[in-house]
C-alpha positions in Angstrom: -6.8 9.5 3.3 -10.6 8.9 3.6 -11.8 5.5 3.3 -15.4 5.1 2.1 -16.9 1.9 3.7 -19.9 -0.2 4.4 -20.4 -3.2 6.8 -16.9 -2.4 7.8 -15.5 -3.1 4.2 -13.4 -0.5 2.4 -15.3 0.5 -0.9 -12.9 2.9 -2.1 -10.0 5.6 -0.9 -10.0 9.2 -1.6 -6.6 10.4 -1.5 -6.5 14.3 -1.7 -3.6 16.0 -3.2 -2.7 16.9 0.4 -1.9 13.7 1.3 1.3 13.2 -0.3 4.3 12.9 2.0 8.2 13.0 1.6 9.2 9.4 0.0 7.3 6.6 -1.1 3.8 6.1 0.5 1.2 3.2 -0.7 -2.1 3.6 0.2 -3.2 0.1 -1.1 -3.1 -2.9 1.2 -0.4 -5.7 0.2 -3.5 -8.1 -0.4 -5.8 -5.7 -2.9 -5.7 -6.5 -6.5 -4.5 -2.8 -7.5 -1.6 -1.0 -5.6 -1.5 2.8 -5.9 1.3 5.0 -4.2 2.7 8.3 -4.6 6.5 9.4 -4.7 7.8 12.4 -3.3 11.6 13.1 -3.6 13.9 15.9 -4.2 16.3 16.6 -6.9 18.8 13.9 -7.7 17.4 10.9 -5.7 17.8 7.5 -7.5 15.7 4.5 -7.3 17.3 1.3 -8.1 16.4 -0.2 -11.4 14.6 -3.4 -11.4 12.6 -5.9 -13.1 9.3 -7.5 -11.6 9.5 -11.3 -11.5 6.4 -13.3 -13.4 4.4 -14.2 -10.6 1.1 -16.3 -11.1 -1.5 -14.1 -9.5 -5.3 -14.8 -9.0 -7.5 -11.9 -9.6 -11.5 -11.9 -9.6 -12.4 -8.4 -9.5 -11.3 -5.2 -11.7 -10.0 -2.6 -9.5 -9.2 1.2 -10.5 -7.4 4.4 -9.8 -8.4 7.7 -11.1 -6.2 10.4 -11.0 -7.8 14.0 -11.8 -5.2 15.8 -13.8 -7.4 18.8 -14.5 -11.1 20.0 -13.7 -13.0 18.2 -11.1 -15.6 15.3 -11.0 -18.3 14.0 -8.7 -17.9 10.0 -7.9 -21.0 8.1 -7.0 -19.9 4.8 -4.9 -22.1 1.8 -4.7 -21.7 -1.6 -2.8 -21.5 -4.7 -4.7 -24.9 -5.4 -4.6 -25.6 -2.0 -6.4 -26.8 0.0 -3.4 -25.5 3.8 -3.3 -23.0 4.6 -0.4 -21.9 8.0 -0.9 -20.9 10.7 -3.3 -17.5 12.5 -3.3 -15.9 15.2 -5.1 -12.7 14.7 -6.6 -10.1 17.6 -7.2 -7.1 18.3 -9.7 -4.5 16.5 -8.1 -6.4 14.1 -5.9 -7.0 10.4 -6.7 -9.5 7.9 -6.1 -8.9 4.3 -5.4 -11.9 2.1 -6.5 -11.8 -1.4 -4.7 -14.9 -3.4 -4.0 -17.7 -0.9 -5.4 -19.8 0.1 -8.1 -19.1 3.5 -9.4 -20.4 6.5 -11.4 -18.8 9.9 -12.5 -20.2 13.1 -13.2 -17.9 15.7 -14.9 -18.2 19.0 -12.8 -15.9 21.4 -14.9 -15.5 21.9 -18.7 -11.9 20.2 -20.2 -11.7 18.0 -17.1 -9.1 15.5 -17.6 -8.7 12.2 -15.6 -6.2 9.5 -16.0 -7.6 5.8 -15.1 -5.5 2.8 -14.3 -7.0 -0.4 -13.9 -5.8 -4.0 -13.6 -6.4 -6.7 -16.6 -7.1 -7.8 -19.0 -10.3 -6.3 -20.0 -12.4 -8.9 -21.1 -15.3 -6.4 -22.8 -18.4 -4.7 -21.5 -20.5 -7.7 -21.4 -18.4 -9.9 -19.3 -16.4 -7.4 -17.4 -19.0 -5.1 -15.8 -22.9 -4.7 -15.7 -24.7 -1.5 -15.4 -26.3 -0.1 -12.2 
């Protein structure tokens, strides 16, 4: 796992495919708005059925997780004041947790496929984001 930071604040976490280890591993801190982790189990492993309790949460920022299924992307990371911080290449099998940051992407290979997951609800582009 590689943390992208500025002024001691974690802006994003890059998790290469090689970071997956046996069992359940979370790469998010409990207090972060988005939780991202991996499962790695052998055949026959059973996870107990459950339902999540209704719990009121206050969320004041959209955070995202990108998983590159196929291809390759370049992610540019910005701080919350829109200052460029770092560019990182994300390959198939890798994922990126975007926490307290701005971001932009460039597709580096044809037929690139990315799964994006973010907390909601989405309030539309006028309310939910501003362009850098």
